[in-house]
C-alpha angles and dihedrals in degrees: 000000000000120000106204092195093054092045092050093048088096097031092134088067099031093054098050096078090056090054090048090048095050092053088067095053107099102194110131094188134014138189097203129013121191130202099205105201096007097182111192091347097248091133098041093083088061088063093047091050094047094048106025094168094055132096105247117217122188127184136172136171094221117086089202091055093045090051090050091048092052089049086056091055097260117137092224125166132205110251135138110243088228088065096046120108123184115250115237091257096050105130099165132026126180121197109183120188094332112104094068086073093054118081114222090011093156091075089047090051091050091051091051092049092050090051096049118099123248116291092016121144128221118187128181141163131194133186111263098190101096091119092048120116092261093059095038089052091048093050092046092055092044089053096053126102110279093034108040097080094047095043101039110140094001100109127066120248124231091256094061087103132035132232116263093255091051093052089049091050092047093060102028093101093061095083094253136127111246128204110184130168144142134228133192111213116201103213120198103213126195133205136047114313094351095169090057090050091048091052091046089067095050128002095032094052094091090049092051091049094061100038129079120234095266094046091046092054091048092050091050090048091054093044097049101074092044092055090046089056093047093046108029119199116247122235090259091058097255128118129215112229115183111203123186119206132185122218133195129179116186123192122192111224 
């Protein structure tokens, strides 16, 4: 279950990749623009402002996120991204930090690109930090005695996303122009145990969904000192949190 408030706790950092992604989309005008996996809708207004003449479409698979988006004035609808198909007039689609949750998403991406009209743009970014200390620490704890049986298969593996060059190679045969790159953001987080709080809004969601309240608190208690060791707090109370992200912009010729 998604908690929009927890996810948006670090929105200043989570939203920046979407801004950096949109800069590389070269569409001057658009008939229909789609926010594929819109979450709470905090980025959808960027699309409406960039293409004011377009029909804006927003979908998400989480009822909690759709409810939050509607509360923010976004006409979002509940739909699994795996079921979404671009309408014939879709000129721009943005998929921000979604595909890492979708197994075998490369084939889904290829199907979307085939269905888009000529000159359409599809832009997405995914976290590329699944081999970072935070995720390694999380997987190590989940694999230990006392947790391994309950959490088997719950967490994502490092290969759940591709490198930028591999995404580019996977779609290069579709007669499209591909712009692919990666960036490591060095976030300066504040507060006590900020990396734990960051993970609570994303990577720890599957863990929370299978644990009862008491087990969840125990898991957090065991994880906390390990994350503190991996991401030590500076003398001024802040914590450096490097975060790699992978970007792809595809343009139909």
